[in-house]
C-alpha positions in Angstrom: 0.0 0.0 0.0 1.3 3.4 -0.9 1.7 6.2 1.6 -0.1 9.6 1.2 3.1 11.2 0.2 3.6 8.9 -2.8 0.1 9.4 -4.0 0.3 13.1 -3.7 3.8 13.2 -5.5 2.5 10.8 -8.3 -0.7 13.0 -8.6 1.5 16.1 -9.0 3.5 14.5 -11.7 0.8 12.8 -13.5 -1.7 15.7 -13.8 -2.1 19.4 -13.9 -3.4 19.5 -10.5 -2.0 22.1 -8.3 -2.4 22.3 -4.5 -3.0 25.6 -2.7 -3.6 27.2 0.5 -7.0 28.7 1.0 -5.3 32.1 0.9 -3.4 31.2 -2.5 -6.5 30.0 -4.2 -8.4 33.2 -3.2 -5.6 35.3 -4.8 -5.8 33.2 -7.9 -9.5 33.6 -8.3 -9.3 37.4 -7.5 -6.7 37.8 -10.3 -9.0 35.8 -12.6 -12.1 37.9 -11.8 -9.9 41.2 -12.3 -8.8 40.1 -15.6 -12.2 39.1 -16.8 -14.2 42.0 -15.4 -11.8 45.0 -15.6 -9.1 44.2 -18.1 -11.5 42.8 -20.8 -13.6 46.0 -20.5 -10.3 48.2 -20.7 -9.1 46.6 -23.7 -12.5 46.6 -25.5 -12.6 50.4 -24.8 -9.1 50.6 -26.5 -10.3 48.7 -29.4 -13.4 50.8 -29.9 -11.4 54.0 -29.5 -8.8 52.9 -32.2 -11.7 51.7 -34.4 -13.3 55.3 -34.3 -9.9 56.6 -35.7 -10.6 55.3 -39.2 -9.0 52.9 -41.6 -8.2 49.7 -39.7 -5.7 48.5 -42.4 -3.2 51.1 -41.3 -4.1 51.7 -37.6 -1.3 50.7 -35.3 -3.3 51.5 -32.3 -6.1 49.0 -33.4 -3.5 46.3 -34.1 -1.8 46.8 -30.7 -5.1 46.7 -28.9 -6.1 43.5 -30.7 -2.8 41.9 -29.9 -3.3 43.0 -26.2 -6.8 41.4 -26.3 -5.4 38.1 -27.6 -2.6 38.0 -24.8 -5.3 38.9 -22.2 -7.5 36.0 -23.5 -4.6 33.6 -23.5 -3.8 34.6 -19.9 -7.5 34.3 -18.8 -7.6 30.7 -20.5 -4.4 29.6 -18.5 -5.8 30.9 -15.3 -9.3 29.3 -15.8 -7.4 25.9 -16.4 -5.3 26.4 -13.3 -8.5 27.2 -11.3 -10.3 24.2 -12.5 -7.6 21.9 -11.6 -6.7 23.6 -8.2 -7.2 21.8 -5.0 -7.3 23.5 -1.6 -5.3 21.5 1.1 -6.8 21.3 4.5 -3.8 22.2 6.6 -5.3 20.5 9.7 -5.0 17.2 8.0 -1.2 17.4 7.3 1.0 14.7 8.5 4.1 16.4 10.3 6.2 13.4 10.4 7.3 14.1 6.7 7.8 17.3 4.8 4.8 17.7 2.3 3.3 20.7 0.6 2.4 23.3 3.1 4.8 21.9 5.7 7.1 24.4 7.6 10.4 22.9 7.4 13.3 24.0 9.5 16.7 23.1 8.0 20.4 23.6 8.9 23.0 24.0 6.3 25.8 21.5 7.4 28.6 23.4 5.8 28.0 26.9 7.6 25.6 25.8 10.3 23.1 28.4 9.3 19.5 27.6 10.0 16.4 28.5 7.9 12.8 27.8 8.0 10.7 27.6 4.8 7.0 26.6 4.0 6.7 24.3 1.0 4.1 25.6 -1.5 3.0 25.3 -5.1 5.0 27.2 -7.8 2.3 29.9 -8.0 2.5 30.7 -4.2 6.2 30.8 -4.0 7.6 34.0 -2.4 11.1 34.1 -0.8 10.3 37.1 1.1 7.5 35.3 2.9 9.8 32.3 3.3 7.6 30.2 0.9 9.5 28.0 -1.5 8.1 26.0 -4.3 8.0 22.1 -4.0 9.4 22.3 -7.7 12.6 24.3 -6.6 15.8 22.2 -5.9 15.6 22.6 -2.1 11.7 22.1 -1.9 11.9 19.0 -4.2 14.7 17.5 -2.1 12.9 18.0 1.1 9.6 16.4 0.0 8.9 13.2 1.8 11.8 13.5 4.1 11.6 13.4 8.0 13.1 15.1 10.9 16.8 14.1 11.2 17.3 13.3 7.5 20.1 14.9 5.6 19.4 15.9 2.0 21.9 16.8 -0.7 20.7 19.6 -2.9 22.3 20.7 -6.1 22.2 24.5 -6.3 23.8 26.9 -8.8 26.9 27.0 -6.5 27.3 23.3 -6.2 26.1 20.7 -3.8 24.8 21.6 -0.3 23.7 19.3 2.4 20.8 20.2 4.7 19.7 18.5 8.0 15.9 18.6 8.6 15.7 20.0 12.2 11.9 20.3 12.5 8.7 19.9 10.5 5.4 21.7 11.5 2.2 23.0 10.0 
């Protein structure tokens, strides 16, 4: 029988499903709503204004507005797919014996003894200022499925670094 970590990791690799915190999912849907309700209207107004200026065959403003509209619709389409495939994780159900998405992991660099704490999140929610790293990043990926006391070797741009997992929490 496979453990829950293996199932989640397989699911992440095999599908376009992305896991979000409630806050991250809310930001995603707010961005989509803003693009659909405000940005669409703004670009439609630009197109109408450019159309009113005359001959469309030589109207650079019209061409630029139509191109912007196409790019906006592409972005909306991608966000709609992401939202449709998004899953919100119930943080209260997380197993803290292993590093999983949404786990707070305290690690120590074994070379310089520096300690850091990161929350493992989806690519879309990653924000280094908030100490949130993506599970797809080299460090985040190396920590997935590991337990307190484990040492992981991570290949970073400057070479290989060994980290010891000191603590895992929610």
